[in-house]
N, C-alpha and C positions, 0 to 999 in steps of 0.2 A: 348537610354535608358531613361526611365522615371525618373525624379528627385525624390529622396526619401523625404517624408515629415519628418521634424525634429523639435525638440523644438526650440524656439527662442534663439538666441545667445545674451548673456549679459556679462557685466564685471564680473570678479571674485568676487568682493565685493557684487554685486547684487545677484549673484548665491549663495554665502554663506549665505546671508540674507534669501533668499527663502528656502534654505536647513535647516536653523535654525528653521524656522517656521514649516516645516514638521517634524523636529526631535522632537519637542514638542508633536506633535500628535502621533508619533511613540512611544515615552516613555509612553504616556497615554495608548496606545494600549497594550504595554508590561505589564504595571501594572494591567490592567484589565484582561489580560491573567493569571497573577499570582494569582489574586483574584479568578478567575474561577477554576484554578488548586487547590487552597486551599479548595474551596467548594467541588471539586471532591474528595479530600482526606477525607472529612467528610461524604460522602455518606454512608448509610447503605449497607449491602451486603446480598446476598442470597446463601444458600448452594447448592452445586452441588454434585451429587454422585461421590465420589472419585474413585469408581471402574468402572466407565463408560469406556467401551473398546474403544481403539484407535488402529489403525493398523500402525505399523512402519516397519522398515527394518527387524526386528526380529519377526514379527508377531504381534498378539494382545498384548497390554499392557494396564494396567489401567491408567486412567487420571493422577493419582497422580505421576506415574513414569515419566511423561513428564516434571515435575518440575526439574528433575535431581538433586534432593536434595536441591534445592533452595526454598525460601519461596514465591516467586512471579513468575507469568507466564503471558507473553503477547502472545496472539494467534492471528495470521492473518488467517482468514477463506478465503481460496482461492477457487473461483468458478471453476468448471470443467465441460466440455462438453464431456460426455462419447463417446468413439470411434471415436472422430474427430481428425484431424491432428493438429499439433502444431499451424499452421496458424489460426486455428479457435478457439483457446483457449482465455480466457478472457484477453482483452487488459488492462483493469483497474487493475486487480489483478496482472498481469505481471508487470505493471508499478510500483505498490507500493511494491510488494514483492521483486522485483529485486534491490531495492535501500537500502535494509537492509543487509549490508555485514559484518561490523565489530561488533561482539557481545561482545567483552571483556569489553566494558564500561558498558553494561547492567549486565554482570556477576559480575562485581566489586560491583554492588549495589544489588546483590542477586536476579536478575531478569533473567529468562530464556525466550528466544524468540523461538517460534515454529510456523510452518505453519500447519494448519489443512485443507487438501484439500478435496473437495467434492467427487471426483471420486475414482475409484479403485486404490489401492496403486501402484501396479506395473506399471500401465499406466501413472499415474501422476508423479511418481518418474522418469520415463524416460524423462519427460519434465523438471523436476528439473535438471537432469544431463545435458541435452541438453543446458539449460540456464546457466550452470556453477555455480549454487547455491549450497552452502554447509551448509545452516542452517538446524536445525532439521526439518524433514518433516514427516507428518503423514496423514493418510486417516481416515475420519470419517465414519464408517459403518452405514448403514441405521438404525440399532437398537439403535444407539447413537444420532441420529439427534434430537429427542425430548428433551433429557436431556441437550444437548449443544446449539442447535440453537433455539429451543422452539418458533416457529412461526416467527422467523426472517429469514435472508437469508445469504448465503455465500457472502463474500465481506465485512462483518462486521469485526471489531477488538474487542477483549474482554480481560479483565484483571482478573486474579485470584489470590487468596491468599491461601496459605497452612498453616494450624495451626495443627501441628503434622500430624495426619492421616485423617484430614478433609479438604475439599476444598470449597472455596466460590468464587462466581463471584462478583467482586467489581465495574465493569464499562464495558460498551460496547458503540460502536459508529459505524456509517456507513456514506456513502455519503462523503461530504466534511470534515466530522469529522476525516477521516483517513489521511488527508493531512500531519500531522506531520511525517508520514513515508516517505514522498517524498521531500528530500532536493532539487531536481530539480525544484520543484514549488517555493520554497523559493528563490532560486537563480534567476529564471525567474522574480519573482515579483520585484526584485531589478533592473532589466534592464529596459531600456527606452521603449521597445516594450512589456514588460510584458509576459504573457503566450500566447499571440497571439490567444486567443480564442474569439469567437464572443460575448460572454456575458459580456466581460470586458468593463468598461467605459474608453475608450481611445480616444485621439483626432482624428478628421477626417483624413483619409488617412493612419492611422497606420495599419500595416499588421495584419490581423486577419483571417487566412485561415482555422482555426480549429473550427468545430462545436463540442460542448461538449456532444456528443452522442457516444463516443467511438473513433471517428476519431482522436481525439487529441493524442491517444495512438498508432496510426497505421501508417505504411508506406507501401503503395501498398498492403493494405489488411491484412498485418501481424502486430502483436505487434512489435513496433519499435525496442525493444531491441533484437529481433531475427536477425536483418539484419547483424550486425557485425559478428555474428556467422555463418550465411549462407555464407557470402562472403569468410570466411577462411575455409569453408567446414565442420564445426562442425554440420553436419546434422545427423538425425537419422530417424528411421522408423515411427516417428510420422508425418513426412512431406509427403504431397501429391505430392510435387514438383511443384505445380501450385499455382499462386497467388489466394488468397481467397477474398471473399467479406467481410470477417470478421464476428465474432460473436458479440453478444450484449455486451457492456461494463457494467460490474456489478458495477463499482465504479464511474461512470460518473454522 
């Protein structure tokens, strides 16, 4: 077996001194993040038609109903590949959406979380149930794309504010901007091998088997989170039963 490359071994006092130096940088990073969040809270906003139709389990509803009576709404726009099996659905959206499970902390602060999927509701909702997700799930009909997506793309995340019967978009982001939804990344960043992705600045010999082109979210061609469900037989008619080469990752 090939010896694993590891960091140098030093005394505990030397290790603590090095850690203290890093901690100062971490605290500066945290304070800068706080300052950016403060600036984000001071951004202007733009109005969105509150009657924009969205399709949910009970059919079409206006956008304002998605707030569920709360004043704020966080929407994860989930990419969908029409008519394709679960194995070919977006790895990146699956990675991020699947890590948002406990919503009570958001509700406590008057925020509703919802997923707006790109595809037909019945088809994408089968995927939601296969994955074991229970967050509010909607489909965005074609007639609503321009009002909600407006030249952007699914995979983005957007925040809205409701003021009585009017709705405003206050923020949106995509790409690496959506990483706060993924505590797995935060945990990996604290480990010695990191995310194990090829773009990272790691010492020579560190394991980096994942190209950041969607593969980091896949196992044998499928979104990684599917495998535990496949093993225990939680399959459905979205599956072709054969490994896929994988679709393109929308959030990579």
